[in-house]
C-alpha positions in Angstrom: 134.0 191.6 103.6 132.2 188.7 105.3 128.6 188.0 104.3 127.6 186.9 107.8 129.0 187.6 111.3 131.9 185.7 112.8 132.7 185.7 116.5 136.4 185.6 117.4 137.0 183.9 120.7 140.0 183.8 123.1 140.3 182.3 126.5 143.0 182.6 129.1 143.1 179.5 131.2 144.9 177.8 134.1 146.4 175.1 131.9 146.2 173.3 128.6 143.3 170.9 128.9 139.9 170.9 130.7 140.3 167.1 130.9 143.3 167.7 133.2 141.3 170.1 135.4 142.3 173.4 133.7 139.7 176.1 133.8 139.1 179.5 132.2 140.3 182.7 133.8 139.3 185.3 131.2 137.3 185.4 128.0 137.0 187.8 125.0 134.5 187.3 122.2 134.5 189.9 119.4 131.8 190.0 116.7 133.1 190.7 113.2 130.5 192.1 110.7 131.7 192.9 107.2 135.2 194.2 107.9 134.7 195.7 111.4 134.6 194.5 115.0 131.1 195.6 116.0 130.5 194.1 119.5 132.6 192.8 122.4 132.1 190.4 125.3 135.0 190.6 127.7 135.2 189.3 131.2 137.5 187.8 133.8 136.1 184.6 135.2 135.9 183.1 138.7 136.0 179.3 138.5 136.9 179.0 142.2 140.4 177.6 141.3 144.0 178.5 142.2 145.9 180.4 139.5 149.3 178.8 139.0 152.3 181.2 139.4 153.4 180.6 135.8 150.0 181.7 134.5 150.2 184.9 136.4 153.7 185.5 135.1 152.6 184.8 131.5 149.2 186.7 131.5 149.4 189.1 134.5 146.1 187.6 135.7 146.4 187.3 139.5 144.4 185.3 142.1 142.9 188.5 143.4 141.6 189.4 140.0 139.7 186.2 139.4 138.5 185.9 143.0 136.6 189.2 142.5 135.5 188.4 139.0 132.0 187.3 137.9 131.3 183.6 138.6 131.6 181.1 135.7 127.9 180.2 136.1 127.1 183.8 135.1 129.8 184.4 132.4 129.4 181.3 130.3 125.6 181.5 129.7 126.1 185.2 128.7 128.9 184.2 126.4 126.9 181.4 124.7 124.0 184.0 124.2 126.5 186.4 122.7 127.9 183.8 120.2 124.5 182.5 119.3 124.5 180.7 116.0 127.2 182.8 114.4 130.3 181.2 113.0 132.9 180.8 115.8 136.6 181.5 115.2 139.8 181.3 117.3 143.5 181.2 116.7 144.2 177.5 117.3 140.5 176.9 117.5 140.6 173.4 118.9 142.0 174.8 122.2 139.4 177.4 122.8 136.5 175.4 121.5 137.3 172.5 123.9 137.2 174.9 126.8 134.0 176.4 125.6 132.3 173.0 125.3 133.7 171.8 128.7 132.6 174.9 130.6 129.2 174.8 129.0 128.7 171.1 129.7 129.5 171.6 133.3 126.5 173.9 133.5 124.3 171.6 131.5 124.5 173.9 128.4 125.8 173.5 124.9 127.1 176.0 122.3 124.9 176.7 119.3 127.4 178.0 116.7 127.0 176.3 113.4 130.7 176.0 112.4 134.2 176.8 113.5 137.1 178.5 111.6 140.6 178.2 112.9 142.5 181.4 112.0 145.8 179.6 112.5 145.0 176.9 110.0 143.5 179.5 107.7 146.7 181.6 107.8 148.9 178.6 107.0 146.8 178.0 103.9 146.3 181.5 102.7 149.8 182.9 103.6 152.2 180.1 103.0 155.9 180.5 103.7 155.7 182.8 106.7 158.4 182.1 109.4 155.8 181.5 112.1 152.0 181.2 112.5 151.9 181.9 116.2 149.8 185.0 116.8 152.5 187.6 117.6 154.9 186.8 114.7 152.0 186.2 112.3 150.5 189.5 113.0 153.8 191.2 112.6 154.4 189.5 109.2 150.9 190.7 108.1 151.5 194.3 109.3 149.0 194.0 112.2 150.1 195.4 115.6 148.9 194.5 119.1 146.8 197.2 120.7 147.0 195.7 124.1 149.0 193.1 126.1 149.7 189.8 124.5 148.3 186.8 126.5 145.3 188.8 127.6 142.1 187.6 126.1 140.8 190.9 124.5 144.2 191.8 123.0 144.7 188.3 121.5 141.1 188.2 120.2 141.4 191.6 118.6 144.6 190.7 116.8 143.1 187.4 115.7 140.0 189.2 114.4 142.3 191.6 112.4 144.0 188.5 110.9 140.6 187.2 109.8 139.7 190.6 108.4 143.1 190.7 106.6 142.3 187.3 105.1 139.0 188.6 103.7 140.9 191.5 102.0 143.5 189.1 100.7 140.9 186.8 99.1 139.1 189.9 97.7 142.2 191.2 96.0 143.4 187.9 94.8 140.2 186.6 93.3 138.3 189.8 92.6 135.4 189.2 95.0 133.8 191.6 97.4 132.2 189.2 99.9 133.2 186.0 101.6 130.9 183.4 103.1 132.3 182.1 106.4 131.4 178.6 105.3 134.1 178.9 102.7 136.7 179.5 105.4 135.6 176.4 107.2 136.0 174.4 103.9 139.5 175.9 103.4 140.4 174.8 106.9 139.7 171.2 106.0 141.9 171.2 102.9 145.7 170.6 102.7 147.6 173.7 101.8 148.5 172.4 98.4 144.9 172.1 97.4 143.7 175.5 98.5 144.6 177.7 95.4 142.9 175.4 92.9 139.9 175.1 95.3 139.5 178.8 95.6 139.9 179.5 91.9 137.1 177.0 91.2 134.9 178.4 93.9 135.1 182.0 92.8 135.0 181.1 89.1 131.7 179.3 89.7 130.3 182.5 91.3 131.2 184.2 88.1 
């Protein structure tokens, strides 16, 4: 289990980059404590933008849905309060974190989380040799099933959270430990895959 909370984040957006004008349309943030999801923050978001047809086709999120959703100026401050200083995680974290920072900056705010863990990078290092590390095939390889619709924020965040919980169980079984510090995951993220097994053996041996 995890020693301290981790918040798994997922955004649906109008495009790939806030630098190119893309905005968020939906957010889900799920707090993991120990081995369970204990709290959820889920909302559609109105950023007063047009939803491209291909985004509606991919996600099912329509213009009407976001037009009647809470304004970004309300959602993002609430989201930042929900995350607080807990470790932040996302599947392909650089994508979600850049949107979090951009939307916060537009409102004169800044995230306060201490560190970020990418569950995609972590999975590549802890579960080498899988055919794909995209969320749907990865979860299938690990025996985790979607409980909702893929490409919706809450369903994607929930599966990503289950991947992170699965990773804690894997580390516990492999190295004979019963608790994992989220800081360790951030350090694993920064290593090449080849260096991870020796690093983990040394870390857990030192804990004795």
